[in-house]
N, C-alpha and C positions, 0 to 999 in steps of 0.2 A: 504494500500500500504506500510505502514511503517514496517509491518512484513516481507514483501518481501525484502525491502531494508536492514533491519536488518540481515535477514538470509543470504543475499549475502555477508555481510560484515563480517560474522563470519569466523575466520581463519580456523576452522575445515571444512568448506564447500567449501573453494577454492579448485578447482581442477586444477592439473597440466595438465591435458589432459582429453579427452573423448574417449570412446571405443564404440564398437558395442553393448555394454549393456546399454549405455547411450541412453535414449529415447529423442525424439524431442517432445517438447510441443509447438503446434502451436496455437496461440490465435486468434480467430476471434471475435472482439468486436463490437457488433451491434451499440453501442454508437458512433462509429467513422468510421466504415466501412459500405458500403451500404447493404441493405437487397437484395442481388443479387446473383444469381447463378454464373454468370461469375466471379465476384470477389472472391467467394469461390474457384472456380477452379484455379484461379491465385494463391491463397494461397497454393493450393495443389502442383502447380509446384515449389513454393518456397520450399516446404518441400522436394521435390526430390532433389533440388540443395543443400540444407543444409545437407541432409543425405550424399550425395556424397562428399561434401566439407570437412565435419567434421567427417566422418566415424561413423555415428550414426545408431541406431537400428530402433525400431518400432516408429511409429508416433502417438502421442496422440493429439487429437484435442479438444480444449476447446472453446465452444461457450458461450459467456457471454452477457447479456442484462440487462438493467435497466427496471423492470416492469412498471414504471411510464412513461418512454420515450423509448419504445422498438426499435425505428428505427430512423435513422438520419432524421434531418428536410429537406425533399425534397418532392415536390409534387408528385413524381413518387412513393413514398412509403407512401402516405398519408392514404392508406387503411389499413395500419399495425398499429393497436391501442392496448392499453394495454389488452383489453378484448379478441382480436382475435389473438394476436401474435403467440401463440403456434399453432393454426389452420393454419396459413399462413406458419409458420416455416416448417411444414411437407411437403410443396410444394418444398422447396429448400434443405431440409435436406439431401436427397440422394447425393448431391454434396459433402458432407462431407465424404462420403464412397468411393468416386472415388480415391482410393489410395491402391495399392497392399501391402503397408507396414502399414496399419491402425491398431493400437493397440486398444486404448480406445477412445471413443467418449463421451465427458463430456459436460453437460449443466448446466451452472450457471445462476441463476436469481439474483445474486448479485456480484458485482466486489469485495467486501470485502472478500466474501467467496472464490472466486477463487484466490484472492491474498494470503489468509491463506493457501489454498491448495498448491500453489507454494512454499510458505515459508516452509511448513511441508515437501515437497518432493524435495527440491532444489537439493540434491545430486544425484537425478535420472535423471535430466532433463537438456537438452540445450533449452533454452526458447527463442522463436521468436513470435512477435517482442520483442526487448530489452525493459528493463524497462523504459528507456527514451522514446523510441518511443511509447510505450504503454501509458505512462503518458501524452504525448503531444497530444494524440487524433488526430493525423494527418491521412489523407487519404493516404494510402500507395500504391496505384495503380502505380503512377509514380516512386516511389522509387524502387518498385519491377523491373520494366523495365530498369529504368536508372542506377541503381546501381547493384542489384543482378543478374539480367539476363545478363546485359552488361559485368560484370566482369567474370562471369562464361563463357560466350561465347567467350571472349577474350582469355582465357586460354585453352578452350577445342574445340572451333570451332563449337559447336552444344549445344543444351540444351537437358535435359533429356525428354523423351517422356511421356506425361501424359497418364496414362493408367488405365483401370478398374481392379477391382479384378478378379482373374482367373475364378471364377465361372461365372461371368457376361460376361467376354470376350468369354468364351466357348459358352454361350448361344447365343450371337450375331453372332458367326460363324455359329451355327446351323440354326438360324433365316435366314441367307442369303443363306445358302445351300437349305433351303425349298422354299424361295420365290424369289430368284434371282440366281438360278443355270444356269450356262453357259452364264451369261451376266455380264455386269459390274454394280455393285451396286453404286448407287449415293445417299447420304443423302441430303435431302432438308428440311430445317426448314421453316415453315410458321408461321407468326405472326399476330394476330388479337386482340390487347388489347386496350380497350376503355381509360385506364388510359394514354397511350402515343401513340395516334393515328398516329402521324407523323412518327413513326417507324414501321407501320404495313406493311405487304406484299401486293403487287398488285396481288390479286388472279387471275384476268383476264388474265394478262400477263403470269403468271405461267401456267395456264391451256392451253393457246395457245402454250406456249413453250413445254409442255409435248406432245401435239399433234404434233407439228412439228418434235419432235425426234422420234415419234412412229415407223416409217418405215425407218429411217435414221440411228440409232444408236442401237447397241445391249445393251441397258441400261434398268436397272429397277430403278425408282426413289422411294426411301424409304422416305416418307413424315412424318415428325416429327412435331407434334403440339398437342395441348390439344384437348379433345373432343369438346369443344365449338368452336374450330377453324376450324374444319372439314368443307370443302365444299363437300356436297354429290355428286356433278357432278364428282369429281375426282375418285370416285369409279367405273365409267364407263370406265376409261382409262386402257388398258391392260398393260401399261408400268409403272403403279403406284401402289405402296403398301402403305396403310396408317397404320402406325405403331400401332396406338391406336385402330384400328379394331382388333388387335391381343392383346389388353389389356396390352400393355407395360407399365412399370413404367419409371419414369424419369431416374433413373439409367441405365436401359435397353436402353433408347433412346440415352443416352451419349455413351454407348458401341457401338450402331450401328453407330454413327458418327465416332468413332474410327475405326470400322471395315470396313466401306465402303471405296471404291477406291477414291472418290472424295466427297467434301461437298460444298453446296451452300445454301444461306439464308441471312437473315438480320444480321446487326451488333447487336447481342444479346447473352445472356448468354450461351445457349447451344453450340453455335459455337466456344467457347473457347476450347472445346475439340479438335477441328481441328487445332487451333492455335498452340498447342504444339505436333503436330505429323507430319508425313513426307508425307502427301498426298496432292494433290492440293485442294485448297478451293478458293472460291470467295464469299465475304460477302459485302452486300450493305448498304448504309446509315451510313458510317464511320463517327462517331461524336467525336473522341477523339481529344483533343486539342494538335496539332502538336508543338505548341510553348512550350509545357511542356514536350514533349516527345523526347528524344534523339535518333539519329541514324536511323530514318525512311528513307526509300528509296522511291522516287517518280519516276515513269516511265510512261510517258504520263498521262493517268487518273487513273492509279493504284498506290496504296500505300502499301508498305509492311514493316514489322519490319526487323531490321538488322539481325535477325537470321532466316528469312524466305527465301525460294526458290522463283524463279520468278513466279511459279505458285501457290503461296500462298499470296494472296493479298486481299485488301479492296478497295471498290469504294465509294466516297462520296455520289453519287446520288443514289436515289432509283431505283429499277429494272424497265425495260420496256421489252416488248416482244423482240425487236430487241437487246437490251443489253444482255438479257439472252442468246440468240442464240450466240452472239458474244463472250461472256465470257466462255460460255461452250465450244465452239470449240476451243478456245484459250487454255483451260486446257486439252482438249481431245488430242490435238496434242502432248503433252508431259506428260501424266498422270502418268507414272511410276517414283518413286523417289528411289534414292539409299540412303544409310545410311548417307551421308553428306548433305542431304537435297538439292541436286542439281538434276534437271530433266535429265532423260535419255529417249531417244526416243525409240519407238517400233523397 
């Protein structure tokens, strides 16, 4: 770290300003940030805000880990161990590609080597998090929302939309044209993870809900889950398409969430794609500590962020058949959004 500190102090490397040629170096340190798809996507939103705020160019993303302790100490990540880290990294690595301004994707198995890289290339980069935040090893989720997102929103009245790269976005549009032509596509994430069973989806309620909608709404539900999470009975429902039956990748699944007209599912990583977009969503099992989060809005049983529209919200309880119907119909009534993140009626 001292090389980084020393390089930053050299007079010749002080910049009077940055330009579109200055790249953003976004550091995701697995020693302090969770082994989490959702948190990586939140960092991607940070990159969009920093690009706009400072007039930066391409975004380089540096992933760094300690081979002896590759994940933060949390029961949810106990399965990530030194011998299998790279194997599991492949399951969330596509989230690092969800950025239309992506330049280089860097992987370091040594904090010292990454710090040396920064010191050697200081003149090319605006680095985030800052040296002090990086050194503190603090969890940055709440700082992102309470400071970066809040400051940007107060100045601009909106946040940048989190979007896929052009090739993947085009693929998602073609997928919907093929599988959901002339109907409203709704992405649904389902979750069945033995490591954290309390956050799993209630499959019986979802299947009953799909059947309820079959002859009532011109909708195609695009179900997103892993192969092991598929319930074969869903394949019998004419208003359901299981994305993994079409051999989609994680990056493609995220692009489908972006492209669909609405999103529903658990409070889980992939749903972060909907969080920073302009379409209605409802996510269940919200477990973020509101005492640490500033500016949230509570309306009856619904919770939303300060930058979200009324049809973009979270619910603390897990889904039930009746609740799914209620929330779907609530979103359906004003499912179109304008560019200011406010609902407009049909």
